[in-house]
Each structure stands twice: as structure tokens, then as C-alpha cells.
N, C-alpha and C positions, 0 to 999 in steps of 0.2 A: 418607445415599445410603437412602432407605428402598425395600427391593425384598420385604418378606415381606407375606402375606396370612394371617391367622390363624397366625403364627408360621412361615409356610413360604416359601421361595424361592419365585419364581415367573418363567417367562419370559413375558412378556406382549408379545412383539415377536414380527413376521413377516414374511416375503419383501412382504406387502402395504405394509408401511412404510417402505421404501427412500423418501429424499428427507427423511425427518422426524428431526428431533433425536429421539435415544434416548441412555437409561444403560444399561450393560450391565454386568456382573459375572461373571467368567470364573474358573477354576480355572487357576493358574499353578505348581502344585505344593505341594510342604510336606514336612514329615518330622517322625519323633519322634511322630506320632498328631497332629499341627497342619497343617491345610490352609492352604494360601495363595492369597488372591485379590486380583486388579487390579479395577478399576472405569475406566472410558470411558465419558467423554460427548461427543457430538460427533454429525454428522449421518452417518446410515447410509447409504450411497454405492453399495453393492452387496451382493447375497448369493447368492453363487455358488460350486459345487462345493463346499458346506458349509462356506464361509467367509464371515463378514460383514466389510466394510471401512468403515470406521467414520473420518470426518474430523472432525479438533478444531478447535478455533478458529482453532489457530497454522496450520493448512494439513497439519499431519504425519496421516498415513495409519496406522491401526491395524488390524493383521490380527486377529482373533477368530475359531478354530475353532468351529464350531456344537459340536465333539463338548465342547468346554472351556465352553461357555454354561452360567452356574447359575440366572441372573436376568436381566430387562432389561425396561424400560417405556419408551413414546414419554413424553418431557417436553415443558415449554412450551418455544417459542422462547428464546436466552437473551435474561435479563433486560434492560432497558433500562437504557444508560449511566446513572450517576449524575453525573457531571461532560461539561462540554463542552455546547454548543449540539446542539438536538436536529436531527437529517439523517438522509433516508436514505440507503442504500449507491448507490442509481440516482444519486442527485443529486449525493451527492460525486464517484461516479465521472466524469459528465459535466464537474462543475466542474475535476476535474483534469486531465480530458484537454483542456479547451478552454487549460489553461496550458502546456499541450505540445506544441503543433499540428504537426503533419506538413508536411513539403512538398508531399508529394501524399497522396493517399487514396483508397478504393475502398468503395461498401458491396457487402456479401455478405449478403442479408436485412438482419437486424438487427443485423448483426457490422460493425465498420468497421476496414478492412487500412489502415494506416498505415507511410508510410516516409519519411525523411529522411536518405538515404546513411548509415545505421548511427549517427547522433548521439542517443545515449538510446535505454532499449530501450523508455522511453515513447514516443515518437515514431515506433518501427519496431519496433510490435506490433500484434495484432489485439484492439482492443476490443469483447468479444464480449457486448453486452447486449441479450439476446434470442434467436429464432432465426435460424438462417444462413438457412434457407430451403430447406437440402439436408438429407439425412441426414449424419450428424455425419462418417462417412469419406468422403464425396462434399467435403463443407465442407472437410474438411484438406486433402486432395487439393488443394483451390484455393489453399488457404492457403500452400501449400508451391511451388506454382508460380508463385504471385504473386511471393512475396519472391524465388525463384531466379531469375526474372528480372530482377531487380534487383540480385541478386549479394548480397543479404542472407541469414542465419538466419531461420528463420521462429520467432518468437515468439507465443503469446497471452497476453495480460495476464487472469488470474483474481485473485478475492477469496475469501475465507474471515471467519468470525470474526462477521456482521453479520445481520441479517434478510434474506433476497434474494438473498445471496451466491452462491458457483457452487461448493459444493463437491460436487456432482455431476459436475460438465463437470472439475475438477480430476482426480477420481476415472478420468473415462474417458480422459482424455490419458494419466495414467499409465499406465494399462492397455494403452495404443496406444504406449509408448516414449517419450512425452514427457517431460522432466525439467524440475524446477524449478530454475534456475539462481539467481533473488534472489527474496528473502522480505523486504517491508518493510512497515512499520507506516502508516496514515494515520493520523495523530492531529488532532484537534480543540482547539479553546478559545476562550472568549470573549475576544474582543479589546480592550476598553478595558484590561482589567488590563496588558496588554501595553505598550498607550501610557502609560499611567500611571509606568510606571518611569521615574526618573531617567533624564533623558538624558545625553549625554556632555558637553554644554554645561554642564551642571547638575553636574557631578563634576569638572570640569576636565581631561575628557579631549579627543582628538580630535574634531572637528566631524565629522559623518556627510554626504556631499553626495549628492544625490539627481538623479537625471536619468532621461530618456525611452529612454534608448538607452546601450547600453554600449559603449564606447572600448574600441581595444588594451591598453590599461594593464589593464582590467577584463577582459579574455581573458587576461590573461597570470596573472592570479592564479587563475582558473577554473581548476581541474586536471581536469575531465571532456572539454575540448572536444579536445584533442590540437592539430593543427594546423586552426585556426580559418576555416572558409569561408565561403562566403554561406548555405550551409543551416544553420551554427550559430547564423550570427546572424538567421537566419529563424525558429527554434524559438525563441531566447531571448527573440526580439522578438513573440513572439505572445502573443494575450490580448485581454481587453477593455479593461484598462487596466494598464499593465505600468511599473512602477520598477525602477530599477538603483540600487543605494548602494553607495557609495564611501568607505573612511576613507584617507587618503593615508599613505602610508609615508615612510621616510626614501630611498627609491628611486623609480624610476617605477613600481615595482609597488605597489599598495594592500597597506596592512596586512590590510584585510578588506574584504570585497564582500558582497552579496546580493541576492537580488531578489523581488520580491513583484507577485502579481499578482492586480488586486480585480474582481470579478465579480459585483455586485450585493451580496448582504449578504455574501459571501465575501471574504476576503483570503488568498490562498494564498502561504506563504515557502517560498523554495527557494535553493540556490544560496550558503548562507551558507557563506564561507571565509576562514579566519584565516592568516595567517603563522604558522608552526611558531613561530618565533622570538618573537611576539607573545602567544602564546596566555596564558591566564588574567589577561588583562588588563580581561577585559569588553568586548573589541570585538566579539564576536558578539551581546551582548546590547544591544549600544550599536546594532547595525544593524538588529537586530528592533524596538527602539523604535521608531528614526526611521520605518522604513516602517509600523508598527502606525498612526502618527500620521496619516501620510499617509493611508493608508487609512481611518481615522476620518474623516477631513477628506472622504472620498469617498462618505461613506454607510455602510459596511462594519459590522458588528459581530460577525462570526465568523471564526476564524482556522482555517486546514488548513496541514499539512506532511506531505510525508512523510520517513522516517528507514530507512535499512537495520536489518535485525534486529539484526546484527551489530556495530553500532556504537556501543558502550556511552558513548562518551563525549558523544556529540549525543543520545542518547536520555535520559541523564541531565540534561541541560543543558534540553530540552525539556519533560522531567518536572517540572523545577523552576519550568518559567515555566507551569505549569498545561495541558498539552496532555495529553490522553487518549486513549488508543488506539480508535478506533474502527471501524477491521478492518483485515485483511492481503491484501496483495496480492503475487501471485507471477506470474513471467514463466517461463512453459514454452516449452521450445526442443525444437523437434524433432528428434531423433538419427540 
């Protein structure tokens, strides 16, 4: 990382660069005559009271005391991804939102307040794609009141790590005491290679059944619904073209399940779950393959999915299938 001009370290960032992507170096100590430096790259989200706040691609906020700053410069936006289909953040945010449609919603300027009796944060959080039409503090007051009237915690879903994401909003929420409870990755991949994988019928495994609706057995395998009610079925059944996959098990509960929402060129994969006793048998791959083939038949060419950042097993599976991180998203909760 080059900071020098004529052999000298230079600080070439100012408070006017808030909102831009920067690279900075700070002095963090040293000993025995050796200085120690730390480099940070991210969006400069604030510069107040002698402290720079820089938000990394992962959503992590780094505080850099102005007095410790020894070099810095504005850098170009994060380089374009080298894997997966091209897409903007806003396109994927809207596509993924249509796959988890709430029971009720209300616009607040260009924000969308969503609620579904608490089933999934995605259907029970604000989607802030633009200007709320009010000063931020007033907008957040409206958000807290709207969710409070429904007996729900107030969440905002924000994103970091791609061009056009919301690092500054994340920093403003942190400043006001909101806390990020969950961080997940939105990953993308070409769809055809998923459908080209051998299906279970070609490897002697269990057949995958595809249906337009989820039955009680499917819901018993789905671990995130609690006691399923009409709101759960509504959210799961929402989307332009929804498919549910089931691998029959030895009992009435399926061995594996999955869900896919086809929306134009995109196929979104979610709710892929396997009986713990049947893991490492390729059932998750079989479910993904069957759903991918159906999505290809409907004209889709690109795939997306969401996986929580601490789910190492699922992340490794999807990495092996060719899914690359496009951006990360976070659910901030009002404390």
C-alpha cells in the first residue's frame, strides 16, 4: 500500500472526504526503536472530535485517532468482483426483498417498513434504499413507533462492502446506540453450473420432490419457523415464482428441504436444511441441483443466496459451489 510522495509519508485525506473510500496508516506503538503501524481500508464514515471512523467491507468499524494518523489517501471504489454474475447492490437488495415479502408494509420516503409478526428479520425490518424524507433522527423515531405499535423490536437492514452500500448509515446507527445483531453474506454465482451437477437420480440417491407450496412435513424440518402460523406460510410462499424441495426421510419429517424463488434472471436459494443424522450424504447439493434445474427451465441464469457469517459449514458448501460474496448485510436493532 503506497502512501509516500518523494519518499515521505503524507496524509492526503480531510474531513471533506467523509463518505469516500480511503486507505490510512496509523501509528499503534512500538519498542526497541521500531515503530509499529496498522493499515485500514474502508469508507470514511465520520471525522469528529479528533477521531476518524472507518467502516470496512465486513461492516466492522475502526476508530483511528487523528493524532495517530501518519498517512492516508482516497482510493478508488472496491474493485469489481472477479467471480459470479454482474449485479448492483440495489438490484440484489430488491430481488432478495421480494423473496421474503412481509405481511404488511408501509413506505417512509424511500425506506420500506416491513412486518410479519416477527417471522425472520428480513420480513420484519426496514429496507432503507434511499432517503426517508425526514431528518434521520425523526425517521428513526417513526421506525421505533411503527414497530412498537406491533409489539416488535425495531430493526434496520443495512449493507456494506459493495459500491452503493450503506457504510455511512451503519456508522450513524452505531452513533445513536443501535447495535448490529446479525451479519450475513449475500453471495452470487452462475446458475448453469449448479444445474449441471449430477442429480440424486443419477447417483442412486433419494429423489427430490418439487412443489409450489410447503406442507406440514416441510415446515417440521424448517428450523426457523417455531410454531408455524399463517404469517409463516405467507412469507415462505411470497415471491414471483416459488418452489419448495423435499427429500423424503424415514419418518414423516423430510430428510432435507429447500426453497427457491425465481425472479427474472435471478434464482434465490434459501431454507436449505438437512436432518443432522443425514448430513454429509450430499442431500443439500441434491436439493440445490434440483431447484437450479427448475429455475433454468424458467429462464433464470444467475443465482444468489444469503448465509450468516458465522455459519462456517454452509459457507464452505456454497464456496465449493462457486458462490462468491457480493456484499454483506446487517440487522441493526434499536436498543
